[in-house]
C-alpha positions as CSV (number, residue, x, y, z in Angstrom):
1,M,0.1,0.0,-0.1
2,R,1.3,3.5,-0.9
3,I,1.4,5.8,2.1
4,Y,0.1,9.3,1.6
5,R,1.3,12.2,3.4
6,P,-1.7,14.8,3.1
7,R,-1.0,18.3,2.0
8,R,-2.7,21.0,3.9
9,G,-5.2,22.7,1.5
10,V,-6.7,26.2,2.0
11,R,-10.5,26.4,1.4
12,T,-11.0,29.1,-1.1
13,R,-14.3,30.9,-0.5
14,A,-15.8,34.5,-1.3
15,A,-13.3,36.2,0.8
16,L,-10.6,35.8,-1.7
17,A,-10.0,38.7,-3.9
18,V,-10.2,38.5,-7.6
19,A,-7.0,40.2,-7.6
20,V,-5.1,37.2,-6.4
21,S,-6.3,35.1,-9.1
22,G,-3.6,36.0,-11.7
23,A,-0.9,34.9,-9.3
24,L,-2.6,31.8,-8.6
25,L,-2.8,31.0,-12.3
26,A,0.7,31.7,-12.9
27,G,1.7,29.4,-10.2
28,C,-0.6,26.5,-10.4
29,G,1.2,24.4,-12.9
30,L,-1.6,23.9,-15.3
31,T,0.6,22.4,-17.9
32,S,1.8,19.6,-15.6
33,G,0.0,16.3,-15.6
34,S,0.6,12.6,-16.1
35,P,-1.5,9.8,-17.6
36,M,-3.6,7.7,-15.5
37,A,-2.9,4.0,-16.0
38,D,-5.5,2.0,-14.0
39,A,-6.2,-1.6,-15.0
40,V,-10.0,-0.9,-14.7
41,R,-13.0,-2.3,-16.8
42,P,-16.6,-1.2,-16.9
43,G,-18.7,-2.3,-13.8
44,S,-22.1,-0.8,-13.4
45,I,-20.8,2.3,-15.4
46,G,-19.0,2.4,-18.6
47,Q,-20.7,-0.4,-20.3
48,G,-20.0,-0.3,-24.0
49,E,-17.2,2.2,-23.3
50,P,-19.0,5.2,-24.5
51,L,-15.9,7.1,-24.0
52,K,-13.6,5.1,-26.3
53,G,-11.4,7.5,-28.1
54,A,-11.5,10.4,-25.9
55,H,-8.6,12.0,-24.6
56,L,-9.8,13.7,-21.3
57,T,-8.0,15.7,-18.4
58,V,-9.3,15.9,-14.9
59,A,-8.6,18.4,-12.4
60,S,-9.1,19.1,-8.8
61,K,-8.0,21.5,-5.9
62,E,-5.2,20.4,-3.5
63,F,-7.1,19.3,-0.5
64,T,-8.1,15.8,0.3
65,E,-11.6,15.5,-0.4
66,Q,-10.8,17.2,-3.9
67,L,-7.8,14.7,-4.6
68,V,-10.1,11.7,-3.9
69,L,-12.9,13.2,-6.2
70,G,-10.6,13.9,-9.1
71,A,-9.3,10.3,-9.0
72,V,-12.9,9.2,-8.9
73,M,-13.8,11.2,-12.0
74,G,-10.7,10.0,-13.9
75,I,-10.6,6.4,-13.0
76,A,-14.6,6.4,-14.1
77,F,-13.6,8.0,-17.5
78,E,-11.0,5.1,-17.8
79,A,-13.6,2.5,-17.2
80,G,-15.7,4.4,-19.9
81,G,-12.8,3.7,-22.3
82,A,-11.1,7.1,-22.3
83,D,-7.5,7.8,-22.1
84,V,-7.1,10.1,-19.0
85,V,-4.6,12.8,-17.9
86,D,-4.2,13.5,-14.2
87,R,-4.1,17.2,-13.3
88,T,-5.4,17.1,-9.9
89,G,-4.0,18.8,-7.1
90,I,-4.0,22.4,-8.5
91,Q,-3.5,25.1,-5.9
92,G,-6.5,27.1,-4.8
93,S,-10.0,27.2,-6.4
94,F,-9.2,30.0,-9.0
95,G,-6.5,27.9,-10.5
96,A,-8.5,24.7,-10.8
97,R,-11.5,26.7,-12.2
98,A,-9.0,28.4,-14.8
99,A,-8.0,24.9,-16.1
100,V,-11.4,24.1,-17.0
101,E,-12.5,27.5,-18.3
102,N,-9.3,27.6,-20.4
103,G,-9.5,24.0,-21.7
104,D,-6.3,22.8,-19.7
105,A,-8.9,20.5,-18.2
106,D,-12.1,19.0,-19.3
107,G,-13.7,18.7,-15.9
108,M,-13.7,18.4,-12.1
109,Y,-15.9,18.1,-9.1
110,E,-16.7,21.5,-7.9
111,Y,-18.9,23.1,-5.1
112,T,-22.1,24.9,-6.0
113,G,-21.5,27.5,-3.4
114,T,-18.0,28.3,-4.5
115,A,-19.3,28.8,-8.1
116,W,-21.9,31.1,-6.9
117,I,-20.1,33.2,-4.7
118,T,-16.3,33.1,-5.6
119,Y,-16.4,32.7,-9.2
120,Q,-19.8,34.1,-10.2
121,G,-19.4,37.0,-7.6
122,N,-22.8,36.8,-5.6
123,A,-22.8,38.0,-2.1
124,K,-25.6,35.7,-0.6
125,P,-26.0,32.1,-1.0
126,V,-29.2,30.5,-2.4
127,P,-30.8,28.7,0.6
128,D,-32.3,25.8,-1.5
129,P,-29.5,23.5,-2.7
130,D,-31.4,22.6,-5.9
131,K,-32.1,26.1,-6.8
132,Q,-28.6,27.2,-6.1
133,W,-27.3,24.3,-8.4
134,K,-29.9,25.7,-11.2
135,V,-28.7,29.2,-11.0
136,V,-25.1,28.3,-11.1
137,K,-25.7,26.0,-14.0
138,E,-27.6,28.8,-15.8
139,A,-24.8,31.4,-15.4
140,D,-22.0,29.1,-16.2
141,A,-23.7,27.9,-19.4
142,K,-22.7,31.6,-20.7
143,K,-18.9,30.7,-20.2
144,G,-19.1,27.3,-22.0
145,I,-19.2,25.2,-18.7
146,A,-21.9,22.4,-18.1
147,W,-23.0,21.2,-14.7
148,L,-24.2,17.7,-14.2
149,P,-26.6,16.7,-11.3
150,P,-25.3,17.5,-7.8
151,A,-24.6,15.1,-5.1
152,S,-26.0,15.4,-1.4
153,L,-22.4,15.9,-0.4
154,N,-22.4,19.3,1.2
155,N,-18.9,20.4,2.2
156,T,-20.0,23.4,4.3
157,Y,-19.1,24.9,7.7
158,A,-20.4,23.7,10.9
159,L,-19.9,23.6,14.8
160,A,-19.1,20.2,16.4
161,L,-18.6,19.0,19.9
162,N,-17.2,15.8,21.4
163,Q,-19.4,13.2,23.1
164,A,-18.9,14.3,26.8
165,N,-20.0,17.8,26.2
166,L,-22.9,16.5,24.0
167,R,-24.2,14.7,27.1
168,K,-23.4,17.4,29.3
169,Y,-25.2,20.3,27.5
170,K,-27.4,18.3,25.1
171,P,-27.4,20.7,22.2
172,K,-28.6,19.7,18.7
173,T,-28.6,23.1,16.9
174,L,-26.8,26.3,16.6
175,S,-29.9,28.0,18.2
176,D,-29.0,25.8,21.3
177,V,-25.5,26.9,21.5
178,A,-26.6,30.6,21.4
179,A,-29.1,29.9,24.3
180,L,-26.5,27.9,26.2
181,A,-24.1,31.1,25.7
182,K,-26.7,33.5,27.0
183,K,-27.8,31.3,30.0
184,N,-24.2,30.1,31.0
185,P,-21.6,32.2,29.0
186,G,-18.7,30.3,30.8
187,A,-19.9,27.1,29.2
188,V,-19.3,28.2,25.6
189,S,-15.7,28.4,24.2
190,L,-15.1,28.1,20.4
191,C,-12.1,26.8,18.4
192,V,-11.8,28.2,14.9
193,E,-9.6,29.0,12.2
194,G,-8.3,32.7,11.8
195,E,-10.1,33.0,8.4
196,F,-13.5,31.7,9.8
197,S,-13.0,34.2,12.7
198,A,-13.2,37.0,10.4
199,R,-15.4,35.8,7.3
200,E,-18.8,37.2,6.8
201,D,-20.0,33.5,6.0
202,G,-18.2,32.6,9.0
203,L,-18.2,33.5,12.8
204,P,-19.3,37.2,12.5
205,G,-22.1,36.5,10.4
206,M,-23.1,33.4,12.3
207,Q,-23.3,35.4,15.6
208,R,-25.4,37.8,14.1
209,A,-27.8,35.4,12.6
210,Y,-28.2,33.5,15.7
211,G,-27.9,36.3,18.2
212,M,-24.8,34.6,19.7
213,K,-22.5,36.8,21.9
214,L,-19.1,35.4,22.7
215,A,-16.5,37.1,24.7
216,S,-13.2,37.4,22.9
217,N,-11.5,35.5,25.4
218,K,-13.9,32.5,24.9
219,I,-12.8,32.4,21.1
220,Q,-9.4,30.5,20.2
221,K,-7.9,31.0,16.7
222,M,-5.8,28.0,15.4
223,D,-5.0,25.8,12.4
224,G,-8.0,24.1,10.9
225,G,-6.4,20.6,11.8
226,V,-5.6,21.5,15.4
227,V,-9.4,22.4,15.8
228,Y,-10.4,18.8,15.6
229,T,-8.0,17.8,18.3
230,Q,-8.8,20.5,20.6
231,V,-12.6,20.0,20.3
232,S,-12.1,16.0,20.7
233,Q,-10.2,16.6,24.0
234,G,-12.7,19.0,25.2
235,R,-10.4,22.1,25.5
236,C,-13.0,23.9,23.4
237,T,-16.8,23.2,23.9
238,F,-17.3,23.7,20.3
239,G,-15.2,23.8,17.0
240,E,-15.5,24.8,13.5
241,V,-15.3,22.0,11.2
242,F,-16.2,21.2,7.5
243,T,-19.2,18.9,7.3
244,T,-17.3,16.2,5.1
245,D,-14.2,16.1,7.0
246,G,-13.1,12.4,7.9
247,R,-11.7,13.5,11.1
248,I,-15.5,14.1,12.4
249,Q,-16.2,10.4,12.6
250,A,-12.6,9.5,13.5
251,Q,-12.7,11.6,16.6
252,H,-16.2,10.9,17.3
253,L,-17.5,14.4,17.2
254,T,-21.1,15.2,16.6
255,V,-22.1,18.1,14.1
256,L,-24.6,20.7,15.1
257,A,-27.7,21.4,12.7
258,D,-27.5,24.8,11.2
259,D,-31.2,25.3,12.0
260,K,-31.4,28.8,10.5
261,H,-29.8,27.8,7.4
262,F,-27.0,30.5,7.8
263,F,-24.1,28.8,6.0
264,P,-24.0,28.5,2.2
265,N,-24.6,25.2,0.4
266,Y,-21.4,23.7,-1.0
267,N,-22.8,20.6,-3.0
268,V,-20.4,19.0,-5.2
269,A,-21.3,18.3,-8.7
270,P,-19.3,17.5,-11.9
271,E,-18.2,20.7,-13.7
272,I,-17.5,19.7,-17.4
273,R,-16.6,21.9,-20.4
274,A,-19.7,22.3,-22.5
275,S,-17.9,21.5,-25.8
276,T,-16.2,18.2,-24.1
277,L,-19.8,17.2,-23.1
278,K,-21.4,17.8,-26.4
279,K,-18.7,15.7,-28.0
280,Y,-19.0,12.8,-25.4
281,P,-22.4,12.9,-24.0
282,G,-21.7,9.5,-22.6
283,I,-19.8,11.4,-19.6
284,A,-23.2,12.1,-18.0
285,D,-24.3,8.4,-18.0
286,V,-20.6,7.6,-16.5
287,L,-20.7,10.0,-13.8
288,D,-24.3,10.5,-12.9
289,P,-24.6,7.1,-10.8
290,I,-21.4,8.0,-9.0
291,T,-22.5,11.5,-8.1
292,K,-25.6,10.0,-6.6
293,K,-23.8,7.9,-4.2
294,L,-21.6,10.7,-2.9
295,T,-23.0,11.8,0.5
296,N,-21.4,13.4,3.6
297,K,-20.9,10.1,5.1
298,V,-19.1,8.5,2.2
299,A,-16.9,11.8,2.1
300,Q,-16.1,11.4,5.6
301,E,-15.1,7.9,5.4
302,L,-12.9,8.5,2.3
303,S,-11.2,11.5,3.6
304,A,-10.3,9.5,6.8
305,K,-8.6,6.8,5.0
306,V,-6.3,9.6,3.8
307,D,-6.0,12.0,6.6
308,V,-6.3,9.6,9.4
309,D,-4.9,6.3,8.0
310,G,-2.4,7.8,5.7
311,E,-3.4,6.2,2.5
312,D,-3.1,7.5,-1.0
313,P,-6.2,9.4,-2.4
314,H,-6.0,7.8,-5.7
315,E,-6.0,4.2,-4.2
316,V,-8.8,5.2,-1.9
317,A,-11.0,6.4,-4.9
318,L,-10.2,3.1,-6.7
319,D,-10.9,0.9,-4.0
320,W,-14.2,2.8,-3.3
321,L,-15.5,2.5,-7.0
322,K,-14.7,-1.2,-6.9
323,K,-16.4,-1.5,-3.7
324,E,-19.5,-0.1,-5.0
325,G,-19.4,-2.1,-8.2
326,F,-18.8,1.1,-10.5
327,V,-15.7,-0.3,-11.9
328,K,-14.0,-3.8,-12.0
329,G,-10.2,-4.8,-11.9
330,G,-8.4,-5.2,-15.3
């Protein structure tokens, strides 16, 4: 088994200024890439090799979930008969997006919230996930980018706590946290990333939306990976997490419901160059069944294999596709 040492990715959201995109594009290495060479055959997808003769390039961002999803897409294309070039691991959202827009890649798994807010410049998310996907799809059609149906996988922000604090305070929602902070201010401490503490779609906006008032000495800022450890050990009552992070399950954390739907939806969906999809419409048939299987639980399990167990993202993707029967070994 190949051992993977995860790279620490930075989540690019609306707070990134468009002015930095040029620097990201210049340094993201879009011309790099190597052929995928997986010995796979069609399973429940790829029957009849609808992509035979196609030469397709897949992209992804650099964080764990994206590396796994990029490999999932590439291996699925291979099973459908395509020759595939792997350009996963591009630094930052703007760099990965540019690869698809400019034709350096044919597709990737992208997040509807990232497209709506970061690429398309909207300030407010669309609360309904299906409606957000539709408006993103309509806007990107003008740019020659097609969106296939989304997954239920929603990699958004959340607050989580360990089992001891769950039993002690019994919160289920963010409204419960706000009520606890008002009733017993000393009980609520929060571990967050520095970026989350300043973002309007992060802590400031969340506190306004829920009427939550926390003293500055009850908020600890730290690296995102440290948050999970601190919360699991009870050094913070609550911590900022991403809902599909594998460390949630691995460290037995419970995610609280965003009952006022403050955080944007970041449902994942295939983003494909329209010209590529027109030439190879079989891409939709290959990817749709896979996308339907992508849930938060699946994402947590796959990410944990990488971030907790040290496995290689590509091997994790391949094993999952075989396990689900989507592809077979060569």
